[in-house]
C-alpha positions as CSV (number, residue, x, y, z in Angstrom):
1,M,39.8,8.7,-28.8
2,S,38.4,5.3,-28.2
3,T,34.8,4.6,-29.0
4,P,32.7,3.0,-26.2
5,M,31.8,-0.6,-26.8
6,R,28.0,-1.1,-26.7
7,T,27.9,-4.8,-27.3
8,P,30.5,-7.7,-27.0
9,E,30.4,-8.3,-30.7
10,E,31.4,-4.7,-31.7
11,P,35.1,-5.2,-31.3
12,L,35.0,-8.3,-33.3
13,V,32.9,-6.5,-36.0
14,M,35.6,-4.0,-36.1
15,V,38.4,-6.6,-36.5
16,Y,36.3,-8.2,-39.3
17,S,35.9,-5.0,-41.0
18,A,39.4,-3.9,-40.8
19,L,41.0,-7.3,-41.9
20,S,38.5,-7.7,-44.7
21,G,39.6,-4.1,-46.0
22,A,36.0,-2.8,-45.8
23,G,36.8,-0.6,-43.0
24,A,39.9,0.8,-44.4
25,R,38.1,3.4,-46.3
26,R,34.5,4.7,-45.9
27,P,32.1,3.1,-48.3
28,R,31.1,5.4,-51.2
29,C,27.6,5.1,-52.6
30,K,26.5,4.7,-56.3
31,P,25.9,8.4,-56.9
32,W,29.5,9.1,-56.0
33,R,30.8,6.6,-58.3
34,R,28.8,7.9,-61.2
35,A,30.0,11.5,-60.4
36,H,33.6,10.2,-60.3
37,R,33.4,8.7,-63.7
38,A,31.9,11.9,-65.0
39,R,35.0,13.9,-63.6
40,C,37.5,11.4,-64.9
41,G,36.1,11.6,-68.4
42,Q,34.7,8.0,-68.5
43,W,31.4,9.4,-69.4
44,R,31.0,12.0,-72.2
45,K,28.2,13.8,-70.5
46,R,29.4,15.4,-67.2
47,R,27.1,15.0,-64.4
48,P,27.4,17.1,-61.2
49,P,28.3,15.3,-58.1
50,R,25.4,14.7,-55.8
51,R,26.2,12.8,-52.7
52,V,29.8,12.1,-52.3
53,R,29.7,10.0,-49.1
54,H,27.2,8.6,-46.9
55,R,25.6,10.7,-44.2
56,S,27.8,9.6,-41.2
57,G,30.9,9.4,-43.3
58,E,34.1,11.5,-42.6
59,G,36.1,13.6,-44.9
60,W,35.6,16.2,-47.6
61,G,32.0,17.0,-48.6
62,Q,30.7,16.2,-45.3
63,A,29.4,19.6,-44.5
64,R,28.0,20.2,-48.1
65,F,26.1,17.0,-48.5
66,Q,24.1,16.1,-45.5
67,Q,21.4,14.2,-47.2
68,A,21.1,10.4,-46.6
69,C,22.4,8.1,-49.4
70,P,19.2,6.7,-51.3
71,Q,21.0,3.4,-52.2
72,R,21.5,1.8,-48.7
73,P,21.8,3.0,-45.2
74,C,25.2,3.9,-43.8
75,V,27.2,1.3,-41.9
76,N,29.7,2.6,-39.5
77,R,32.7,0.3,-39.8
78,L,35.6,2.3,-38.2
79,P,35.3,5.5,-36.0
80,A,36.8,8.9,-36.0
81,S,38.3,9.1,-39.5
82,S,37.9,8.1,-43.3
83,R,41.1,6.0,-43.0
84,M,42.2,4.4,-39.7
85,P,44.8,1.6,-39.5
86,L,43.8,-1.4,-37.5
87,Q,46.9,-0.7,-35.2
88,T,45.5,2.7,-34.3
89,V,42.2,1.3,-33.3
90,A,43.8,-1.6,-31.3
91,E,45.9,1.0,-29.2
92,N,42.7,2.3,-27.8
93,C,40.9,-0.9,-27.1
94,A,42.3,-3.8,-25.0
95,E,39.4,-6.2,-26.0
96,L,40.3,-5.5,-29.7
97,R,44.0,-6.5,-29.1
98,Y,43.0,-9.9,-27.5
99,L,40.6,-10.6,-30.4
100,M,43.3,-9.9,-32.9
101,L,45.5,-12.4,-31.3
102,F,42.8,-14.8,-31.0
103,L,42.0,-14.6,-34.8
104,T,45.5,-14.8,-35.6
105,L,46.1,-18.0,-33.8
106,V,42.9,-19.6,-35.2
107,Y,44.1,-18.6,-38.7
108,V,47.6,-20.0,-38.2
109,E,46.1,-23.3,-36.8
110,A,43.9,-23.7,-39.9
111,V,46.9,-23.2,-42.1
112,F,48.9,-25.7,-40.1
113,Q,46.1,-28.2,-40.6
114,G,46.3,-27.8,-44.3
115,D,43.3,-25.6,-45.0
116,Y,45.1,-23.0,-47.0
117,S,41.7,-21.8,-48.6
118,V,40.7,-20.3,-45.4
119,S,41.2,-16.4,-44.9
120,I,41.3,-14.5,-41.8
121,R,38.1,-12.8,-42.9
122,T,36.5,-16.1,-42.8
123,V,37.7,-16.8,-39.3
124,A,36.3,-13.4,-38.2
125,R,33.0,-14.3,-39.6
126,R,32.9,-17.7,-38.1
127,A,33.9,-16.3,-34.7
128,L,31.2,-13.7,-34.9
129,E,28.6,-16.3,-35.8
130,N,29.6,-18.6,-33.0
131,S,29.6,-15.8,-30.5
132,A,25.8,-15.6,-31.1
133,A,25.2,-19.3,-31.3
134,Q,26.9,-20.3,-28.1
135,L,24.0,-18.6,-26.2
136,G,21.5,-21.4,-26.0
137,R,17.7,-21.4,-26.2
138,D,17.4,-22.3,-22.4
139,D,19.5,-19.2,-21.6
140,W,16.9,-16.9,-23.1
141,I,14.1,-18.8,-21.4
142,K,15.9,-18.6,-18.0
143,A,16.5,-14.8,-18.4
144,A,12.8,-14.3,-19.4
145,R,11.8,-16.4,-16.3
146,D,14.0,-14.1,-14.1
147,V,12.3,-10.9,-15.6
148,L,8.9,-12.5,-15.2
149,I,9.4,-13.2,-11.6
150,A,11.0,-9.6,-10.9
151,A,8.7,-7.5,-13.0
152,G,5.8,-9.3,-14.6
153,V,5.1,-10.5,-18.0
154,D,5.0,-6.9,-19.5
155,A,8.7,-6.5,-18.8
156,V,9.7,-9.6,-20.8
157,K,10.9,-7.8,-23.8
158,I,13.7,-8.7,-26.2
159,N,15.8,-5.5,-25.6
160,T,15.5,-6.1,-21.8
161,L,16.7,-9.7,-22.1
162,A,19.5,-8.8,-24.6
163,A,20.8,-6.1,-22.2
164,Q,20.6,-8.6,-19.3
165,L,22.5,-11.3,-21.3
166,D,24.9,-8.6,-22.7
167,V,24.2,-9.6,-26.3
168,T,22.6,-8.1,-29.3
169,R,19.0,-8.6,-30.4
170,G,20.2,-10.7,-33.4
171,S,21.2,-13.5,-31.0
172,F,17.6,-13.7,-30.0
173,Y,16.4,-14.7,-33.5
174,W,18.8,-17.6,-33.6
175,H,16.4,-19.4,-31.3
176,F,13.0,-17.7,-31.4
177,K,10.9,-16.2,-34.2
178,S,9.3,-13.5,-32.0
179,R,8.5,-12.4,-28.6
180,D,5.3,-14.6,-28.5
181,D,7.4,-17.5,-29.5
182,L,9.5,-16.9,-26.4
183,L,6.5,-16.5,-24.1
184,D,5.0,-19.8,-25.5
185,A,8.3,-21.5,-24.5
186,L,8.4,-19.8,-21.2
187,I,4.8,-21.2,-20.2
188,E,5.7,-24.6,-21.7
189,S,8.8,-24.8,-19.6
190,W,6.7,-24.0,-16.4
191,R,4.0,-26.5,-17.4
192,A,6.6,-29.3,-17.9
193,G,7.7,-29.0,-14.3
194,A,4.4,-27.9,-12.6
195,V,2.8,-31.5,-12.3
196,A,5.5,-34.1,-12.7
197,P,7.2,-33.6,-9.3
198,F,3.8,-34.1,-7.5
199,R,3.0,-37.1,-9.5
200,D,6.3,-38.7,-9.0
201,A,5.9,-38.1,-5.2
202,V,2.7,-39.9,-4.9
203,M,3.1,-42.7,-7.6
204,R,5.3,-44.9,-5.7
205,E,4.5,-48.7,-5.3
206,D,5.6,-48.8,-1.7
207,A,3.8,-45.6,-0.6
208,S,0.8,-45.8,1.8
209,P,-1.9,-43.1,1.4
210,S,-0.4,-41.3,4.4
211,L,3.1,-41.3,3.0
212,A,1.8,-40.4,-0.5
213,F,0.0,-37.2,1.1
214,L,3.0,-36.3,3.1
215,A,5.3,-36.7,-0.1
216,F,2.9,-34.5,-2.0
217,C,3.2,-31.8,0.7
218,E,7.0,-32.2,0.8
219,V,7.3,-31.0,-2.8
220,W,6.2,-27.5,-1.7
221,F,9.3,-27.4,0.8
222,D,11.8,-28.4,-2.0
223,A,13.2,-25.3,-3.7
224,Q,14.5,-27.5,-6.7
225,L,11.1,-29.0,-7.3
226,F,8.8,-26.1,-6.7
227,N,9.5,-22.3,-7.1
228,P,6.8,-20.2,-5.3
229,A,7.9,-17.0,-6.8
230,L,7.5,-18.5,-10.3
231,E,4.2,-19.9,-9.4
232,S,2.7,-16.6,-8.2
233,A,4.2,-14.7,-11.3
234,T,2.6,-17.2,-13.6
235,R,-0.7,-16.8,-11.9
236,D,-0.4,-13.0,-12.2
237,W,0.2,-13.6,-15.9
238,A,-2.9,-15.7,-16.2
239,R,-5.0,-12.6,-15.2
240,T,-4.1,-11.0,-18.6
241,S,-3.9,-14.1,-20.9
242,D,-6.7,-16.4,-21.5
243,A,-4.3,-19.1,-22.8
244,V,-2.2,-19.0,-19.8
245,D,-5.0,-18.9,-17.5
246,A,-6.5,-22.1,-19.2
247,L,-3.2,-23.7,-18.8
248,V,-2.9,-22.9,-15.1
249,R,-6.5,-24.2,-14.5
250,K,-5.5,-27.4,-16.1
251,V,-2.5,-27.8,-13.9
252,D,-4.6,-27.0,-10.8
253,R,-7.0,-29.8,-11.8
254,E,-4.3,-32.4,-12.4
255,R,-2.6,-31.5,-9.1
256,M,-6.0,-31.7,-7.1
257,T,-6.9,-34.9,-8.8
258,L,-3.7,-36.5,-7.4
259,L,-4.6,-35.3,-3.9
260,K,-8.1,-36.6,-4.3
261,T,-6.9,-39.9,-5.3
262,V,-4.6,-40.3,-2.3
263,L,-7.3,-39.2,0.1
264,A,-9.8,-41.7,-1.6
265,Q,-7.2,-44.5,-1.0
266,A,-7.2,-43.3,2.7
267,G,-10.8,-44.3,3.1
268,Y,-12.7,-41.1,2.5
269,D,-15.7,-41.1,0.1
270,E,-15.5,-39.2,-3.1
271,L,-17.1,-36.0,-1.9
272,E,-15.0,-35.7,1.3
273,A,-11.9,-36.6,-0.5
274,E,-12.5,-33.9,-3.0
275,I,-13.2,-31.3,-0.4
276,R,-10.1,-32.2,1.7
277,A,-8.2,-32.0,-1.6
278,R,-9.5,-28.4,-2.3
279,I,-8.9,-27.2,1.2
280,T,-5.2,-28.4,1.1
281,Y,-4.5,-27.2,-2.2
282,Y,-6.2,-23.7,-2.0
283,H,-4.6,-23.3,1.4
284,Q,-1.2,-23.7,-0.1
285,V,-1.9,-21.5,-3.2
286,G,-3.2,-18.7,-0.8
287,Y,-0.2,-19.0,1.4
288,Y,2.3,-18.3,-1.6
289,S,-0.2,-15.6,-3.0
290,L,-0.1,-13.7,0.3
291,K,3.7,-14.0,0.2
292,I,3.9,-15.1,3.8
293,A,7.6,-15.3,4.8
294,E,8.3,-18.0,7.3
295,P,11.5,-20.0,7.9
296,V,11.5,-23.6,6.5
297,A,12.2,-24.7,10.1
298,L,9.2,-23.1,11.4
299,R,7.0,-24.5,8.6
300,R,8.3,-28.0,9.3
301,K,7.6,-27.6,13.0
302,L,4.0,-26.7,12.1
303,L,3.6,-29.4,9.4
304,P,2.3,-32.2,11.9
305,T,-0.7,-29.9,13.0
306,Y,-1.4,-28.9,9.4
307,F,-1.2,-32.6,8.3
308,R,-3.7,-33.8,11.0
309,V,-6.2,-30.9,10.3
310,L,-6.1,-31.1,6.4
311,A,-5.6,-34.9,6.0
312,G,-7.6,-36.0,9.1
313,F,-4.8,-38.5,10.3
314,P,-1.5,-38.0,11.9
315,V,1.8,-37.9,10.2
316,P,3.1,-41.3,9.4
317,A,5.8,-42.6,11.8
318,A,8.4,-42.8,9.1
319,P,8.0,-39.7,6.9
320,R,9.9,-39.8,3.5
321,S,12.4,-36.9,3.2
């Protein structure tokens, strides 16, 4: 009977164990070897056998000795029996057959290239290490971002992300030291893209104040530059974290400073420029916080009126796309 594969790496671990000989027979602990020597007369003083196998091992003595081995925890290498040929396992697992073929081809290629020192055990170990290394740091951050948007920061857990990416927890520690390290990288990735699009939109040499103000507002329409769901999730996260709250407030100040500068260039005094910048920015933050669902076409239709009310002057004749 086949054993269900819980992780993508498990068939490869089975191949590695079988080809290395470690899985051909159940590992026996140190007390078993001591008792075996006593039975064979290698020791003058006979000692009664204690634990002949590990707890999850198969075979004789299993019903009699149920206590765990004190030397090391048991490692399940091959299922179902104390001695199972690799071919028997492969008959019940299509993934394992493909992995056997892959490892054989890699081994033959290494031999043809003149690397006679390589063994198929080494090939299996390298393939197992590469399977975890192929998943990059950005993949984990993206998965954490998706979970943050869907369920909040409390749901961003290593086990949840590993299940979503279909890998083991060990792959996570290739890139991050802990969950806090991942959360730091997640909020840093948000901060890196939170101000730059707005700054790039207004800091153009040929942009007039009206065009710069319009370009600032256009960032909120561009899904590639601004993610309202991520923005709302980050603000929810800030309610439970002082560090995130400080970072969000810093981003808000930088964005409003850009708006205030543009409005000051349009001729408003410092106080009025600041008030108009606040009204414009707070209006948009509240729009996304209330999760108002409007088609983009409708929002663009209402933009000229919003623009005139918030900025105090009409939309420029040649708006930038």
